[in-house]
Each structure stands twice: as C-alpha cells, then as structure tokens.
N, C-alpha and C positions, 0 to 999 in steps of 0.2 A: 432322726428320732423315729421310734417305732410307732405304728398305729396301735390303738388299744380299743378293744371292744368295751362297751359300756355294760358291766355286769348287771346293773339294775334293769337295763332295757331288755334283757333276754338275748338269746343267741341270734347273731346276724342283725340286730336291730340298728346299731349305729357305730360309726367309726369316728374316733377323735384322736388327733395327734397335734403336737406342737411342731410347727415348721420352722419358725424363726422368731428371735427376740431381738429388738433394736430400740435405740433411742430415736424417737421421731422428732422431738424438739427439746432444746435445753437452753435455759436462760439464767444468768447470774448477774445481779446488780448489787453494788455496794455504794449507794448514793451519799452516805455520810463519811466515806473514807477520804482522807486519812485520819480525820479527827476521832472517829469511832475507836481507833486503836489506842488512843490515849485515855479514853474514858474507862471508869471502873466497869468491869463486865458483869452485868446483872441482866441477862437477856430475857425477853418475853417472846415465846414462840407461838405462832398461829399457823395451823396447817389446814389447807382445804384439799379435799380428795374427791375425785370424780372418775367414773369410768364411762366409756362409750364403746360401741362396736358398729362395724359396717361390713356389709357383705362385699367381698373382693370379687369372687366368682361363685358359681353354684355350690362349690365344696369348701371354699376358704373364707374365713371371717377374720377381720383385723379387730383386735381388742386393744384399746388405748387406756392406760391408767394415767390420769393427770394429777399431779401433786404440785401445789403451790405452798411454799413456806415463806412466811414473813417473820423476820426476827428484828425486834426493836430493842434498843438499849438506851436508857436515859431519855425515853420518849422520842427517839429518832430511829428511823429504819436503818439498821446496821447492814443487813442484806436481804435480798429477795431471791429465791430460787424457784424456777418453774421447770418441771420435767414432764415430758410425755414419754412414758415408757410403753412400747407397743409390741404386740406379738401377732404372728400369723398362725392361725389354728385351722387344721382340717376338721370340719364338723359335718359329717354326712349321715343322713338317715335318722335324725332325731326329730321327734315331734316338738313343737314349740314349748310345751310344759317341761320337757327335759333339757332342751337347748338353753333356755333362759338362765337357769341356775349355773350351767357350765360357763356361760359367757359373762354372767354378772357376779359370780363368786369364785368359781374354780380358776378361771383364767387370771383375774386380778391377783389371786393368791400366788400364782406362778410368777407374775410380773413384778410384784412388790419387792422382793429381795434385790432385784436388779436396779429398780428405781432408788431403793434405799442406799445401795452402794454408789450410785451415780451422785446422789445428794451429798453423801459423805465426802466423796472425792472433790466435788466442785467447791464445797464449803472450805475444805482443807486448802485448796489451791487459792482461795480468796484470803488466806492467812487468818482464818477464824478458828476457834476451838472446834474440835470434832463434834459433829452432829449426827447422832444415830437415831433414826426414827424408830419409835416403838412399834411392835407388831400391830397389825390391824385385823380385826375379825370381819372379814368380807362376807362370811356366811350371815352374820347378824346384820350387817349393813344391807345386804341384799333382801333379807327377810323383812326388815323395817321398810325398805323402799317398796316392796310388793304390797305390804300392808297399807302404807300411805296411799299408793295408787288406787287400791281397792276402795279405801274410804273416800277419796276424792271422786272416783267414779260413782260411788253410791250417793254422795252428796249432790253431784251434778244431775243424776237421774231423778233424785227426789225434788230438786229445784225445777227441773223441766216439767214435771207432772203437776206442780202447783201453780205454774203460770198459764 
C-alpha cells in the first residue's frame, strides 16, 4: 500500500498508510443447535461494537475493531459471533489531535467491511440465514465518544474542586 500525506496537516506533516489487515480473533457458537433449526425463525439481533489501538513500534499502530453479535430466537441464543478485525497502520508525524480521529474513525471505517464479510461467512457456515451488518457511522461514534469523555472529565474536575 502506498503512503499518503495528510492534506489537512500541510506539506510534510505526517505519513499514514495501511500495512496489513487481518482477523485477530474469531469465535462462533450455536448453543441451541440443532433445536434452533426446527424453530420458526424470528431472530432478535444485538450488536456490540468497540475499537482499541496499541502502539506496535514508533511508527506503527495496531487498530482492532471488536464486534460481538448475539442472535436470539424464541428467547434462546441461536448463535453468537465475536470478531476482532485488526489492521496495522503506519502513522508518523501526526500531533495527537490529528492522530486520534484517524485511529478512532478512519481506521475502523477501513476495517469494518472486512469484519462484515467475516461475520457473513461464519454465520453462513453455521447454517443460518445470511447476516449482513448495516453500515456504521464511525465518525459520529468517535465524536460522541470524545464528547462523552470531555463531559466526564469536566464532571470529575468539578467534583474534585467541591471536596
């Protein structure tokens, strides 16, 4: 993959490049099989989504998108899928205020289609109807997380000054 300059940062400010995408962890369970195949199929789907990142070396960051999907049918868990889709990204020369949106929004947007395909494939192999995850607005999720952290920090600061 080619390195890209960040146009918003100005000339020579930072380098960003995708180096590798991989499945870090994958789990599929069907605790109510084979009975669940005989029941009328009216699934209820719950999805939990999380991202995290860790510094691999001075220039490389691993971003992991964790998706857990629990599908119940007739009040029994039909199947549970857990995927950790990860990527290695070159991120060099960015100040924290520019790096955090890249890692918290841009990278998960790159990883999500791969995780979506992995979920679809494993559900199909479990002999269940196709499950295609709806697109996720990682920009909005990242903005909400930043806002929530700022509010929590403000609340902690006001509580520490009143004690």
